[in-house]
N, C-alpha and C positions, 0 to 999 in steps of 0.2 A: 514734652521734653524727653530727649533720649537719655536712657539710663546708662551710666558709665559702668562697664563690666570690669571688675577688679581682677588683677592677675592672682592666681591661686598658687600659694607656696606651701610645700610640705617640708617642715624642719625636723630633723631627727638628730637628737643628741642625748646621750645617757646622763649628762649633767643637767638635772632638771632646772635649777635656778638659771643657768646660762641659756638653756633652750627657751624658757619662759620670757626671759628678758629680751631675747632676740625677736620672739614672736610679737611682744608688745610694741617694741620699737618699730618693726616693719608694718604693723597694723596702723600705727600713727602716720606712716608714710604712704597709705593708700593701698596696701596689699591685703588680700584675704589669706590668712595664715592658719595652718593647723600644725600643732606640735606633737611629736611622739618621742618616746624615750628609747625605743629599740627598733631593730629592723623588721621584726615579725609584725608588730603593730602597724608600722608604716606600710607594709605590703598589703595588709588588710584594708587600710584606708585607700590605697591606690586602686584596689579592685572595686571599691564602692563608688568612687568619684574620680574624675580627671583632675590632674594638677598640671600647671605650667612648668614649675621649677621644683626640683628636689635638692634641698641642702642637707647633706649627710655628713655627720662627724666621721672622720677617718678611723679613729680608734674607739671602738665600742666593744663591750663584752658580747660574746656570741657572734652575731653577724656584724662584721665591720662595714665601714662606709663603702668600700669598693665592692664587696659582696652584695650589699644592699642595692647599689647602683645597677649592677649587672642584672639582678633579679627584677628591679623596677623597670629597666628598659625592655625586658622580656614581656612585661605586662603592657607597657606603653612605649613603643619605639620613638614616638615623637617627644617624649619627656626630655627636658634638659637638666642634666645633673651638675651640681657644684659641690666639691668636697671642702669640708671645713677641717683644718688641721692646726695643731699647735707646734708641729715640728718645723715647718717652713723649709724643708730641704728640697733640693732639685729632684732627688730620687723620688720623693713622695709625690711631687707634682707630675713627674713623668708617669709614674704608676697610675695616678688618678686619671690622667689623660688617656692612657692605654685602656682603661676600664670603660671609657666612654664619657668621662666628665668633660664639660666645656672649659671649666676653670677651677681655681681653688682660692679660698680666702683663709687668712691666718687668724688664729686666736692669740691674744685677746682681740675681740672685734673692734674695728674702727668703721663707723658708719660711712665715712668719706671713701673708704675702700670697698665696702660692701655694695653700695648703691650702683656704682658703675658696672660691677660684675653682674648684678641682677638685671640691669638694663641690657647688657650684651646677651644675657641668657634669654630674656624675653624676645629680643630680636631674632635670635636663633630659633626659638620655639615657633615664632610666627612664620619664619622662612620654611621650617620643616613642614608645618601644616599646609602652607601654600603650595609647596612642592608636591606633597602627598595628594592634595586636591587636584593639582595640574596633572599628575601622573594618572589619577583615576579618570579624569576627563579624557586624557589621551587614550587610555585603554578602552573606555566606552566608545570613543569616536572610532578607534580601530575596529572594534567589534561591529559597529554600525556600518562601516565601510565594507567589512568582510561580508556582512549579510547582504548589503546592497549589491556587491559584486556577484555574489551567488545568484541573487534574483536576476541581475542583468544577464549573467551567463545563461541562466535557464530561459530567460525571455529570448535571447539571441538564438539559442538552439531551437526553441519552439517556433519563433518567427521564421527562421530559415526553413524548417521542415514544412510549416504551413504555407509558405510562399512557393516552395518548390513543387508542391503537388499540383496546384492549378497551372503553374508555369510549365511543368512537364506535359500537361495535357495540351496547352497551347502549342508547344513545340512539336509534340507528337502528331497532333491532328493537322497542323499546317504542313508539316513535312509529308504526311500521308496524302493530303490533298494534292500537293504538287507532284508527288511521285505517281499517284494513281490516275489523276485526271488532268495532269499538266497539259498535254496536247489539246484537250478539249476545252480548256479554260481560256477565255479571251486574254490577250496579252496584258491588258491593263489590270484585270483582276488577278492574273498570275503574279504580276509585280506586287500587288497588294499582299498576297500571301508570302512572297519572299521577304517583303518588308516586315511583316508580322513575325516571321521566323527569325530574322536578324535581330529584331528588337527583343524578342524573348531570350535569344542567346546572350544579348548584351545584359539583360536583367539577371540572367543566371551568373554571368561573370561578376556582376556587382555584388550579388549575394555571396559568392565565393570570396571576394575581396573583403567584404565585411567580416566574414568568419575568420579570415587570416588576421585582420586587424584586431579582432576580439581575442584571438588566441595568443597574440604577442603580449597582450596585457595580462593574461592569466598564467602564462608559462612561468614556472619557477626557474630562477636563475641557477645555472650550474657553472660556477666560476672556476676557471682553470687557466694555466699559462697557454697562450695561443700564439703560434707562429704565424703572424699576420702576412708575411711575405708569401709563405706557402699557401695560405688560405686564398689570398688574392690571385695567385697564379692559377689555382684550381678554378676559380670563378671565371677568369679570363679565358682559360682553355675551353670551358663549357660554352661560353658565348661565341667563341670563334667557331666551334663545331656546329652551333646552331645557325650561324651565318657565315658559311665558308666563302661566300662570294664577296664579303666585305673586305676592303683594304683599309685597315685602321692602324695608325701608328700609335703604339702604346709606349709611354714613357713612365718608368717606375723609379721613384726615389727610395730613400731609406724607409723601410717598414719594420719598425722594431717590434719585438715580442711584447705582448701585453697580457693582462689578466682580464678575461671577459667570458661570457657565455659563448662558446664557439659556434653553436648553431645559429644563435641570434646575430652574432657578428658576421657570419657568412651571409645571412639573409640581408643584412644591412648593405654589404658590398654588392650583393646580387642586384638589389634595387638601384643603388647609385650607378653601378656600371652598366646595367641594362638601360637605364635612362640615357647615359652618356652615349652608348652605342646607338640607341634609337634616335636621339636628337642630332647626331652627326651624320645621319643617313644621307642627307642631301648636301652635305659639305664635301667639296671637291677633294680636299686633302684633310681627312679627319684625323684629329690628334686628341688622344685621351691621356691624361697624366694622373698618376696615383702616387701619393707620398705622405710624409709626415714631417712636420717642422716643430722644433721646440719653441715655445713662447712662454718665457718665464719658467715656472715649475710645471707647466702643462705640456703635453704633446698634442699637437693639432694634426689630425689626419685629414686628407683632402682628396677629392676626386674632381678633376677639372676637364672641361671639353671645350672645343671651339665650334660648337653648334650655334643655333640661332639666338640663344640666350633669352632674356625676358626683361621686362621693365621692372626695376626694383621698387617702384611706387606701389606695386601690387604684392610685394613680397611678404607683407604682414599676414597674408592668408595662404602663403605658399605651402605650408605643412598641414593645412586643414584637409580633412577627408573629402574626396571627390572634387577638389579644386584643379582646374585645368587651365593652363595659360596659352594653349594652342588648340586650334580647331581639330575636331575628330577626323576630318578629311585630310589634315596635314600629318598628324601623329596619333596613332591608336593609343588606348590606355583608359583606365578608369579613375585616375587621380587619387589612388590609395597608397601607392608605393612610398611617397615621401612621408605620409602619415605614419606608416610602419617604421620607416627609418627614425623618425622623431621619437616614437614610442620606445624603440630599442635603445636609443641614446639616453633617454630619460631613465629607463630601467637601470642603466649603468651609472646614473648620477652625473652624466656629462652634459654638454651643450652642443647645439646644432644651429648652423646659420649658413647663409648663401650670399654670394656676390655675383652679379651678372649685369649685362647691358645688352640691349637689342642688337643682334648681329655680331656680338663679340664674345659669345660663349657664356658658360656658367661654371661656377666653382662652388662646391659644397664642402663645408668644414665641420668637423665634429671632434669632441674630446671624450675621453673615457676616464672618469674619476678614479677608477681602480687600476690605472696603468702602473706597471712596475718596470724596473730595469730589465733588459734582456738577460737571459741566463748565459748566452754566448752571442758574439757578434753575428748579425744577420746581414749578409751582403745584399746590396740592391739587386733586383732582378731586371733584366732588360727585355724589351719586347721586340 
């Protein structure tokens, strides 16, 4: 049979007869009660054993009830204090609350008034203990996550280094063989070597992509006001310089200033716009649109293209690392770019999703939870 644990009350009142009567009455109602006649003795009791509630008389010689409550809370912050007073003024109640008391009860005591106050006090005590336990578990979990992240970071760096050493040997020797003995190597075997070299280069690119993905998760956020229009303009200019032969129509809507990590936000737009440029490569009249639309209290940024699109039935894995919806002989890539975009959006407390259809292009939308109103109007830029 489970033993019922009684709530522990500490009652402090310099009027001995009144204190003893209250102790006896509350013991009859199932409480475990200890009585003391002054604040000093009460604090000694608190240091020796925990209590759930402290009932302290307001007016006592030496340490009064408010002073006792403050000292008691310094010993046990979870303790719930109730002030007993015969004055019954609003000023007394306010002062008691300001000192940390949950409530107050008036003298002469009425059991019908005391018991509900004790019930509320015990509920508050339970909530304080549960919150403290929850906060402790959160701190422990955060410490475990931090340790796991450090181990993962160390493993990623070590694995990257350990993989690169044999990979560099494969690349180096295959290139050396082709360069030194190419003319004397039969065509079929020379093709084997070229294939080995290309595969090794692809693996090296995958390792680089993994390191970039890992770095996004480790990088501390440096939040600041970001001129999104200027940032996007810079990304587009870089892409045009890299592909001067491309004829792409860029359409820019309103791109309001927001609060974000500027370097991560730039990486986000680099990845989305690079994909848009890549997947419209075979489109006769390529069009890429960038903008922002208000949806309720959120701002939704988007990058839209009229490329080949994809089947939305597969979109549940769209942002997984190394997921590719097109063959490598159609469009190059390693399938990490959108994973990086998702991680950046998540780091900012936002959401990311896509809409597409085969042959009808793709649209990528994201929100940033830390968006703010622009400091000044930012006119749309035209392409």
